[in-house]
C-alpha positions in Angstrom: 171.3 187.7 149.4 172.2 186.3 146.1 169.3 185.2 144.0 168.8 181.4 144.4 169.8 179.0 141.5 167.1 177.0 139.7 167.1 173.3 140.8 169.0 170.9 138.4 166.6 168.0 139.1 163.9 168.8 136.5 166.6 169.1 133.8 168.0 165.7 134.8 164.6 164.1 134.5 164.1 165.6 131.1 167.5 164.3 129.9 166.7 160.8 131.1 163.3 160.8 129.4 164.9 162.0 126.1 167.5 159.2 126.3 164.9 156.6 127.0 162.8 157.8 124.2 165.8 157.7 121.8 166.7 154.2 122.9 163.1 153.0 122.3 163.1 154.6 118.8 166.5 152.9 118.1 165.3 149.5 119.2 162.1 149.8 117.2 164.1 150.6 114.1 166.4 147.6 114.6 163.4 145.3 115.2 161.7 146.5 112.1 164.8 146.1 110.0 165.4 142.5 111.4 161.8 141.6 110.7 162.0 142.8 107.1 165.1 140.7 106.5 163.4 137.7 108.1 160.5 138.0 105.8 162.4 138.6 102.6 165.9 137.1 103.0 165.7 134.5 105.7 167.5 131.2 105.2 165.1 128.3 104.4 164.4 125.7 107.1 167.0 122.9 107.3 164.7 120.3 105.6 164.5 122.6 102.5 168.3 122.2 102.1 168.1 118.4 102.0 168.6 117.2 98.4 166.9 114.1 97.1 167.7 112.0 94.1 165.3 112.6 91.2 162.6 110.0 91.0 163.5 107.2 88.6 161.2 106.8 85.6 158.8 104.0 85.9 160.0 101.1 83.9 157.7 99.5 81.4 156.4 96.2 82.6 158.9 93.5 81.5 158.5 90.6 83.8 155.9 88.1 84.7 155.9 89.1 88.4 153.8 92.0 89.7 155.5 95.4 90.0 158.1 95.4 92.8 159.9 98.1 94.7 163.1 95.9 94.8 165.3 96.8 91.8 166.8 93.8 89.9 170.4 93.3 90.7 172.9 94.3 88.1 170.2 96.1 86.2 172.7 98.5 84.7 174.4 95.6 82.9 171.2 94.6 81.1 170.0 96.4 78.0 167.9 96.1 74.9 170.3 93.4 73.6 169.3 91.2 76.5 165.6 91.6 75.8 164.8 94.7 77.9 161.9 96.4 76.1 161.8 100.2 75.8 158.3 101.6 76.5 156.0 101.7 73.5 157.3 98.8 71.5 154.7 97.0 69.4 154.6 93.6 67.8 155.5 95.2 64.5 158.9 96.6 65.7 161.7 95.2 63.6 164.6 96.7 65.6 164.1 95.4 69.2 165.6 91.9 69.9 162.7 91.1 72.3 160.5 91.1 69.3 162.7 90.0 66.4 164.1 87.0 68.4 160.6 85.6 69.1 159.7 82.3 67.4 158.8 83.3 63.8 155.4 81.5 63.9 154.5 83.1 67.2 155.5 86.5 65.9 153.5 86.0 62.7 150.4 85.0 64.6 150.7 88.0 66.9 151.0 90.3 63.9 148.0 88.8 62.2 146.0 89.3 65.4 147.3 92.8 65.9 146.4 93.8 62.3 142.8 92.7 62.9 142.6 94.3 66.3 143.8 97.5 64.9 140.5 97.8 63.0 138.9 98.2 66.4 141.4 100.8 67.6 143.4 98.3 69.6 147.2 98.2 69.5 149.4 95.3 70.7 152.3 96.4 72.8 155.1 94.0 73.8 155.9 94.3 77.5 158.3 91.5 77.3 159.2 88.9 74.6 162.5 87.1 74.0 165.0 87.4 76.9 168.6 86.4 77.3 169.5 83.8 79.9 171.3 86.5 81.9 168.2 88.7 81.9 166.0 85.8 83.0 168.4 84.8 85.7 168.3 88.4 87.0 164.5 88.4 87.1 164.4 85.0 88.9 166.9 86.1 91.5 164.9 89.3 92.0 161.7 87.2 92.5 163.5 84.9 95.1 164.5 88.0 97.0 161.1 89.5 96.8 159.1 86.3 97.7 161.5 84.7 100.1 162.2 81.4 98.4 162.7 79.7 95.0 159.5 77.8 95.4 157.5 81.0 95.9 159.3 82.8 93.1 158.4 80.1 90.5 154.8 81.1 90.7 155.8 84.1 88.8 159.2 83.7 87.1 160.8 80.7 85.5 164.5 79.9 85.7 166.7 80.6 82.7 166.7 76.9 82.0 163.0 76.5 81.8 161.8 79.9 80.6 159.7 80.1 77.5 160.8 83.7 77.1 164.5 82.6 76.8 163.3 80.1 74.1 161.5 82.9 72.3 158.2 81.0 72.6 156.2 83.5 74.9 155.3 87.1 74.8 153.8 89.4 77.4 151.3 91.6 75.7 149.8 94.9 76.8 147.8 96.9 77.4 144.7 95.6 79.1 142.5 96.3 76.0 144.8 94.1 73.9 144.8 91.2 76.4 141.1 91.5 76.7 140.7 91.3 72.9 143.1 88.3 72.8 141.1 86.6 75.6 138.1 86.6 73.3 139.7 86.2 69.8 143.2 84.8 70.3 142.3 81.2 69.8 141.5 81.7 66.1 145.1 82.8 65.6 146.5 80.0 67.8 147.3 82.5 70.6 146.5 81.3 74.1 146.8 82.5 77.6 148.7 79.8 79.5 148.6 80.9 83.1 145.5 82.0 85.0 147.5 84.5 87.1 149.2 86.0 84.0 146.6 87.4 81.6 149.4 89.1 79.6 151.4 85.9 78.9 150.6 84.4 75.5 152.1 81.4 73.7 151.3 79.8 70.3 149.1 76.7 70.3 148.3 76.0 66.6 145.7 73.4 67.5 143.7 76.1 69.2 142.5 77.3 65.8 140.3 74.2 65.5 140.0 73.0 69.1 140.2 76.1 71.2 142.8 76.9 73.8 143.8 74.3 76.4 142.9 74.6 80.0 145.1 77.2 81.8 147.5 76.3 84.6 146.9 78.2 87.8 150.4 79.6 87.6 153.9 78.6 86.2 154.6 76.4 89.2 151.9 74.0 88.0 153.3 73.8 84.5 155.2 70.5 84.0 157.6 72.3 81.6 158.9 74.3 84.5 160.2 71.2 86.3 162.7 70.2 83.7 
């Protein structure tokens, strides 16, 4: 008899095992490479790709009304020449129309008071002073939109026809330390707070030097001058 041939089955099993092991090693290598790329070079989540407009700088307070999220219409058309006040302007600024267009007697009184307050480390900033009729009209329309009616708006903002700012006879003073100082000392300079709801709004009342400031109105809507 011829010697018997060794069975081929064990060899086949060995080949299958080797192929399976090689496949597992290959898959492990692919998974590791993919994981490394995901950690180091993956694309950001979709929300990270959304671009947003840079936040607008906070404007300096320039109106009688409380701060609002509603931008005034045609704001881009208004500028310093209309009475818009750059941040940090004081009553001594001689280049900004909001200051230089104030009534000369009012401005002189503010500067006298500011000079004395400076000895106590207090500086008078002008948040708003003289305004053009266009600027005042823009503020009034903004207030109407914000408060829902002209009647409600007049508690904070006058019309261009009645505004003491347009006439150059009122100034909104900041910061709070300055208005606090004026509340206690303003009368001796003839400077008076006119509206209870606007501690920043000051007008000149020369008689206040001798008699003290007159009783305040609750708000501009109660001021007879606003009904012209």
